[in-house]
VOPAGU-2260 file (C-alpha; in pm, 1 decimal, decimal comma):
REM VOPAGU-2260
SITE   aa  ch    i         X         Y         Z
SITE  MET   A    0    1792,7    2331,7      65,8
SITE  GLY   A    1    2057,7    2248,1     300,2
SITE  ARG   A    2    2172,5    1891,3     358,0
SITE  LEU   A    3    1956,8    1562,6     312,6
SITE  TRP   A    4    2005,8    1320,9     593,9
SITE  ILE   A    5    1895,6     969,0     511,8
SITE  ILE   A    6    1755,3     699,8     777,2
SITE  GLY   A    7    1644,6     338,2     660,5
SITE  ASP   A    8    1731,7     -25,1     655,6
SITE  SER   A    9    1901,9    -224,4     348,3
SITE  PHE   A   10    1650,3     -43,3     101,9
SITE  TRP   A   11    1837,2     291,8     158,6
SITE  ASP   A   12    2176,7     158,9     192,6
SITE  ARG   A   13    2459,7     107,3     -32,0
SITE  ASN   A   14    2430,9    -164,8    -258,4
SITE  ALA   A   15    2630,7    -471,8    -333,3
SITE  SER   A   16    2580,4    -818,4    -497,1
SITE  VAL   A   17    2582,7   -1116,0    -258,4
SITE  GLU   A   18    2713,7   -1469,1    -306,9
SITE  GLN   A   19    2513,1   -1669,5     -83,8
SITE  GLY   A   20    2690,0   -1885,0     171,7
SITE  ASP   A   21    2590,9   -2205,2     353,2
SITE  SER   A   22    2576,6   -2051,4     715,1
SITE  TRP   A   23    2552,9   -1728,3     916,2
SITE  GLY   A   24    2832,9   -1506,3     817,1
SITE  ASP   A   25    2926,6   -1696,5     499,2
SITE  ASN   A   26    2795,4   -1442,7     257,5
SITE  GLN   A   27    3027,0   -1249,9      36,9
SITE  HIS   A   28    2939,6    -902,4     -89,5
SITE  THR   A   29    3083,6    -754,6    -394,6
SITE  PRO   A   30    3038,6    -377,4    -379,1
SITE  LEU   A   31    2827,9    -208,4    -680,5
SITE  PRO   A   32    2893,8     200,3    -633,2
SITE  GLY   A   33    2638,8     379,3    -773,8
SITE  THR   A   34    2372,6     131,9    -805,9
SITE  ASN   A   35    2139,8     208,7    -498,2
SITE  TRP   A   36    1812,7     410,8    -629,8
SITE  LEU   A   37    1919,1     699,1    -367,4
SITE  GLU   A   38    2245,4     752,7    -531,0
SITE  HIS   A   39    2062,4     791,2    -859,3
SITE  PHE   A   40    1841,0    1031,1    -713,9
SITE  VAL   A   41    2057,8    1234,4    -506,2
SITE  THR   A   42    2285,3    1291,4    -796,6
SITE  GLU   A   43    1999,5    1370,3   -1050,1
SITE  ASN   A   44    1853,9    1623,2    -789,0
SITE  GLN   A   45    2198,1    1766,7    -720,1
SITE  LEU   A   46    2130,3    1700,2    -343,5
SITE  ASP   A   47    2391,6    1789,3     -81,3
SITE  PHE   A   48    2432,3    1413,5      63,7
SITE  ASN   A   49    2735,6    1219,1     192,0
SITE  TRP   A   50    2740,4     861,6     285,8
SITE  GLY   A   51    2984,3     881,7     545,3
SITE  SER   A   52    2843,2    1179,2     727,9
SITE  ASN   A   53    2448,2    1235,3     615,5
SITE  SER   A   54    2349,0     873,9     649,8
SITE  TRP   A   55    2180,8     640,9     937,6
SITE  CYS   A   56    2131,1     324,3     704,1
SITE  ILE   A   57    2209,2     -45,0     763,3
SITE  GLY   A   58    2084,7    -360,7     667,3
SITE  GLY   A   59    1853,3    -541,9     917,7
SITE  ALA   A   60    1786,5    -199,3    1120,2
SITE  SER   A   61    1494,5    -193,8    1338,9
SITE  ASN   A   62    1209,9      82,0    1402,6
SITE  ASP   A   63    1340,0     154,6    1709,9
SITE  TRP   A   64    1721,2     182,0    1604,6
SITE  LEU   A   65    1569,5     413,2    1324,6
SITE  VAL   A   66    1402,8     613,8    1554,9
SITE  TYR   A   67    1702,5     674,2    1772,6
SITE  GLY   A   68    1884,1     750,5    1467,1
SITE  LEU   A   69    1648,7    1033,4    1382,4
SITE  GLU   A   70    1687,4    1156,3    1744,2
SITE  PHE   A   71    2053,2    1136,8    1741,2
SITE  ILE   A   72    2069,2    1319,3    1375,0
SITE  THR   A   73    1827,2    1610,3    1461,5
SITE  HIS   A   74    2035,1    1678,7    1768,7
SITE  HIS   A   75    2362,0    1658,3    1609,3
SITE  PRO   A   76    2591,1    1975,3    1557,1
SITE  GLN   A   77    2583,4    1984,7    1195,0
SITE  PHE   A   78    2226,3    1954,9    1175,2
SITE  ASN   A   79    2036,9    2262,0    1051,0
SITE  CYS   A   80    1680,5    2275,2    1161,7
SITE  ASP   A   81    1621,3    2583,4     930,1
SITE  ASN   A   82    1738,3    2412,9     594,1
SITE  ASP   A   83    1803,3    2071,8     627,6
SITE  THR   A   84    1578,2    1777,2     517,1
SITE  VAL   A   85    1542,2    1431,2     689,5
SITE  LEU   A   86    1450,7    1150,3     470,7
SITE  MET   A   87    1313,3     853,0     672,9
SITE  GLY   A   88    1241,2     521,8     574,6
SITE  PHE   A   89    1043,8     243,8     789,6
SITE  THR   A   90    1096,3    -129,0     821,9
SITE  THR   A   91     919,9    -448,6     953,2
SITE  THR   A   92     802,8    -462,1    1297,8
SITE  ASP   A   93     937,7    -798,8    1363,6
SITE  ARG   A   94    1297,1    -600,3    1465,5
SITE  ARG   A   95    1404,3    -516,7    1811,2
SITE  VAL   A   96    1700,0    -349,0    1966,3
SITE  VAL   A   97    1833,0    -576,4    2225,8
SITE  ARG   A   98    2133,0    -613,3    2482,2
SITE  ILE   A   99    2426,6    -814,5    2343,2
SITE  SER   A  100    2668,0    -820,0    2676,2
SITE  SER   A  101    2580,5    -845,6    3012,9
SITE  ASP   A  102    2852,2    -591,1    3103,3
SITE  LYS   A  103    2744,1    -288,2    2862,9
SITE  GLN   A  104    2447,3     -66,5    2823,1
SITE  PHE   A  105    2313,0     148,3    2574,7
SITE  ASN   A  106    2464,4     517,2    2585,0
SITE  ARG   A  107    2210,2     780,8    2420,3
SITE  ARG   A  108    2531,5     989,5    2319,1
SITE  ASN   A  109    2718,8     696,8    2159,0
SITE  GLY   A  110    2537,9     709,2    1826,1
SITE  TRP   A  111    2648,2     394,2    1591,5
SITE  ASN   A  112    2927,3     292,3    1883,0
SITE  ASN   A  113    2624,1     155,7    2052,6
SITE  LEU   A  114    2640,9    -115,2    1780,5
SITE  ASN   A  115    3023,6    -107,9    1694,9
SITE  GLU   A  116    3121,3    -134,4    2086,3
SITE  LEU   A  117    2844,0    -447,6    2097,7
SITE  ARG   A  118    2648,8    -246,8    2359,3
SITE  THR   A  119    2353,2    -336,9    2169,0
SITE  THR   A  120    2241,6    -525,0    1864,5
SITE  ILE   A  121    1906,2    -588,6    1630,9
SITE  VAL   A  122    1728,9    -945,6    1605,8
SITE  ASN   A  123    1423,3   -1005,2    1408,9
SITE  LYS   A  124    1187,9   -1291,6    1443,8
SITE  GLU   A  125    1311,4   -1513,0    1141,9
SITE  SER   A  126    1665,0   -1528,1    1267,4
SITE  MET   A  127    1554,7   -1613,2    1632,9
SITE  LEU   A  128    1309,1   -1890,7    1493,4
SITE  LEU   A  129    1591,1   -2052,4    1287,8
SITE  LEU   A  130    1815,1   -2060,8    1588,8
SITE  TYR   A  131    1520,7   -2186,3    1818,1
SITE  GLU   A  132    1510,0   -2479,1    1550,5
SITE  SER   A  133    1875,4   -2516,7    1586,5
SITE  LEU   A  134    1896,1   -2568,3    1950,7
SITE  TYR   A  135    1568,6   -2753,3    2030,0
SITE  ILE   A  136    1421,0   -2913,4    1712,3
SITE  VAL   A  137    1707,5   -3015,6    1479,7
SITE  LYS   A  138    1956,7   -3005,4    1745,7
SITE  ASP   A  139    2223,3   -2934,2    1528,4
SITE  LYS   A  140    2425,5   -2633,7    1691,5
SITE  ARG   A  141    2634,9   -2540,9    1428,2
SITE  GLU   A  142    2410,2   -2250,7    1289,9
SITE  TYR   A  143    2365,2   -2128,5    1649,6
SITE  ASN   A  144    2749,7   -2154,9    1726,2
SITE  THR   A  145    2820,3   -1994,4    1409,8
SITE  PHE   A  146    2564,5   -1688,4    1455,9
SITE  LYS   A  147    2692,9   -1638,6    1805,3
SITE  ASP   A  148    3046,7   -1643,2    1716,9
SITE  THR   A  149    3011,1   -1425,8    1422,8
SITE  ARG   A  150    2785,6   -1161,7    1596,7
SITE  LYS   A  151    2981,4   -1170,4    1931,1
SITE  TRP   A  152    2698,3   -1270,4    2164,2
SITE  SER   A  153    2725,3   -1364,4    2533,7
SITE  GLU   A  154    2590,5   -1730,5    2530,6
SITE  ASP   A  155    2336,4   -1658,5    2823,6
SITE  LEU   A  156    2186,0   -1364,3    2687,8
SITE  LEU   A  157    2146,9   -1513,2    2334,5
SITE  LYS   A  158    1995,2   -1817,4    2456,7
SITE  SER   A  159    1757,9   -1608,3    2687,0
SITE  GLU   A  160    1662,6   -1390,3    2399,8
SITE  ILE   A  161    1563,4   -1685,6    2150,8
SITE  ASP   A  162    1336,2   -1821,7    2402,1
SITE  TYR   A  163    1182,6   -1497,5    2486,6
SITE  SER   A  164    1156,0   -1420,6    2114,0
SITE  ASN   A  165     994,2   -1745,1    2047,6
SITE  ASN   A  166     754,3   -1768,1    2336,7
SITE  ASN   A  167     694,2   -1437,1    2486,2
SITE  VAL   A  168     692,9   -1169,5    2225,7
SITE  ASP   A  169     335,9   -1086,9    2087,2
SITE  HIS   A  170     407,8    -956,7    1755,4
SITE  LYS   A  171      64,5    -799,0    1712,5
SITE  TRP   A  172     124,3    -599,2    2014,1
SITE  GLU   A  173     485,0    -524,0    1900,2
SITE  HIS   A  174     358,7    -383,4    1563,5
SITE  PHE   A  175      95,1    -164,1    1744,1
SITE  LYS   A  176     378,5     -26,4    1961,6
SITE  GLN   A  177     625,4       5,8    1721,7
SITE  CYS   A  178     374,9     224,0    1497,4
SITE  CYS   A  179     312,6     445,3    1797,4
SITE  MET   A  180     688,4     500,5    1846,4
SITE  LEU   A  181     729,7     594,1    1482,4
SITE  ASP   A  182     397,4     842,8    1480,5
SITE  GLY   A  183     510,9    1010,5    1792,8
SITE  ALA   A  184     850,4    1070,1    1657,4
SITE  ILE   A  185     760,6    1230,5    1343,2
SITE  SER   A  186     512,7    1443,9    1519,7
SITE  LYS   A  187     779,2    1550,5    1775,3
SITE  SER   A  188    1037,3    1647,7    1493,3
SITE  LYS   A  189     766,2    1845,1    1321,2
SITE  SER   A  190     681,3    2013,4    1656,3
SITE  ARG   A  191    1089,8    2120,7    1641,4
SITE  GLY   A  192    1056,4    2237,0    1305,5
SITE  VAL   A  193    1227,2    1941,4    1135,7
SITE  ASN   A  194    1170,5    1906,4     770,6
SITE  ILE   A  195    1107,8    1535,0     779,2
SITE  VAL   A  196     969,4    1324,0     481,1
SITE  PRO   A  197     873,2     963,5     643,0
SITE  HIS   A  198     816,4     693,2     396,5
SITE  ARG   A  199     690,8     367,5     502,7
SITE  GLY   A  200     970,0     177,9     328,7
SITE  TYR   A  201     969,5    -194,6     386,8
SITE  MET   A  202     714,9    -190,8     651,8
SITE  TYR   A  203     413,0    -303,1     477,7
SITE  LEU   A  204     590,3    -433,7     160,3
SITE  ASN   A  205     436,9    -781,2       6,0
SITE  THR   A  206     122,8    -737,7     217,5
SITE  PRO   A  207    -215,2    -632,9     133,8
SITE  ILE   A  208    -155,9    -308,7     332,6
SITE  GLU   A  209      87,3    -186,5      62,2
SITE  ASP   A  210    -207,2    -155,6    -169,1
SITE  SER   A  211    -480,6     -70,6      57,3
SITE  MET   A  212    -278,9     188,9     248,9
SITE  VAL   A  213    -466,9      99,5     553,7
SITE  ASP   A  214    -317,6     -72,9     864,7
SITE  PRO   A  215    -635,8    -241,4    1039,1
SITE  ASP   A  216    -393,5    -281,3    1344,3
SITE  TYR   A  217    -298,6      91,7    1376,7
SITE  ASP   A  218    -464,0     435,9    1277,3
SITE  TRP   A  219    -180,2     657,3    1150,7
SITE  HIS   A  220    -178,1    1026,0    1247,4
SITE  ASN   A  221      91,8    1106,4    1004,4
SITE  THR   A  222     -59,6     959,4     708,6
SITE  GLU   A  223     196,0    1108,7     451,3
SITE  ILE   A  224     397,2     773,1     529,5
SITE  PHE   A  225     167,7     631,5     238,0
SITE  SER   A  226     225,7     905,8      -4,3
SITE  PRO   A  227     560,2     791,7    -161,9
SITE  PRO   A  228     597,2     547,5    -449,0
SITE  SER   A  229     632,5     144,7    -331,1
SITE  PHE   A  230     939,4      -4,0    -346,4
SITE  SER   A  231     751,6    -274,0    -510,5
SITE  ILE   A  232     780,5     -56,2    -828,9
SITE  GLY   A  233    1166,8    -130,4    -858,0
SITE  LEU   A  234    1118,7    -531,9    -741,5
SITE  GLU   A  235     853,3    -562,9   -1003,0
SITE  HIS   A  236    1082,4    -444,6   -1284,8
SITE  ASP   A  237    1315,1    -703,2   -1166,1
SITE  ARG   A  238    1066,8    -952,4   -1172,7
SITE  GLN   A  239     952,3    -854,7   -1535,8
SITE  THR   A  240    1325,8    -822,6   -1666,6
SITE  ARG   A  241    1398,5   -1181,5   -1516,6
SITE  LEU   A  242    1052,1   -1327,4   -1667,7
SITE  GLN   A  243    1193,1   -1186,9   -2012,9
SITE  THR   A  244    1558,1   -1268,7   -2000,3
SITE  GLU   A  245    1565,4   -1593,9   -1808,1
SITE  GLY   A  246    1172,4   -1737,2   -1866,1
SITE  ILE   A  247    1171,4   -1762,7   -1458,0
SITE  ASP   A  248     893,4   -1599,4   -1239,6
SITE  GLU   A  249    1052,9   -1512,3    -941,5
SITE  GLN   A  250     703,4   -1535,1    -736,5
SITE  THR   A  251     753,8   -1916,6    -776,3
SITE  LEU   A  252    1084,1   -1910,2    -640,1
SITE  PRO   A  253    1221,9   -1945,7    -269,7
SITE  MET   A  254    1352,1   -1588,1    -139,1
SITE  LYS   A  255    1709,7   -1699,8    -164,2
SITE  GLU   A  256    1689,7   -1741,2    -492,8
SITE  ARG   A  257    1511,9   -1426,1    -624,2
SITE  TRP   A  258    1697,9   -1101,6    -707,0
SITE  PHE   A  259    1561,9    -948,1    -341,2
SITE  SER   A  260    1857,5   -1169,3    -196,5
SITE  LYS   A  261    2089,0   -1131,9    -493,1
SITE  TYR   A  262    2134,9    -736,0    -405,9
SITE  THR   A  263    2198,8    -600,5     -57,2
SITE  ALA   A  264    1957,0    -331,9    -135,9
SITE  HIS   A  265    1726,6    -587,3    -281,0
SITE  MET   A  266    1726,6    -415,4    -658,6
SITE  SER   A  267    1899,3    -475,6    -938,4
SITE  PRO   A  268    2081,8    -151,5   -1089,8
SITE  ASP   A  269    1794,5    -141,4   -1338,2
SITE  GLY   A  270    1562,5    -173,4   -1093,4
SITE  ALA   A  271    1679,1     121,7    -873,2
SITE  LYS   A  272    1659,9     319,1   -1166,7
SITE  ALA   A  273    1306,6     223,9   -1228,5
SITE  TYR   A  274    1223,1     310,7    -864,9
SITE  ARG   A  275    1442,0     629,9    -875,1
SITE  ASP   A  276    1242,1     765,1   -1203,0
SITE  ALA   A  277     945,6     703,9    -982,0
SITE  PHE   A  278    1029,5     859,8    -645,3
SITE  GLY   A  279    1203,4    1143,2    -812,9
SITE  GLU   A  280     901,0    1229,2   -1005,7
SITE  TRP   A  281     719,0    1224,7    -661,3
SITE  TRP   A  282     958,9    1421,9    -498,1
SITE  GLN   A  283     938,5    1709,1    -786,2
SITE  GLN   A  284     561,8    1720,2    -757,1
């Protein structure tokens, strides 16, 4: 086996502990090297992986950004189609890549610089709803202003995106569209000879589909996305640990008070090891 390339959202990225702030951009992150399940997995299986060169992972990633990463990586001069492997995790379908500045556009050859140069950004349903409430319901613009300034949005584009996200986006259609896009990208990669291991990741987590492995709104062609073990293994390990050590059932707490929000990769170091063990066993088989 050659290099391992990893594509995914926060579940796949390097881990850190989070001290929750009061507003957008206030959170303080303390890096926790070696505590992501992938780091355990890569080390234990002696795989050729480097965060700096072989990773397309970022918290809050959208599926369209991940598909772009797959295209960018598998056409990269260092990618060896005969020997390398791509491990690709999906995310929720309520996220989209959008334009952030009126004088810049996406450039397919720019890779990460599309985000770094503020050509594009990624939005999600929840944040756009919060900003809509800040602007039009609560009428307290502090959240809105902090988000705009932290993310360096053009004000006109941000207001139009808030209105569009809350009034025009059909999330059933968006889900169907993104599933088609992912399914097609996997098939395209296979047709080119890419050794791709697709993982449903966060897409169906905490929904009945994660257990039933049947999506009533889309018929998957590449059904192996349901083969890897669920991230719920690591999350449930953390839930049980907290229940035993603190007498607290996380399912009774708001999301920001759960360990899911305490760690940027959503699992404690011990929860990550529990998932590493499950995924490693599946990988070996």
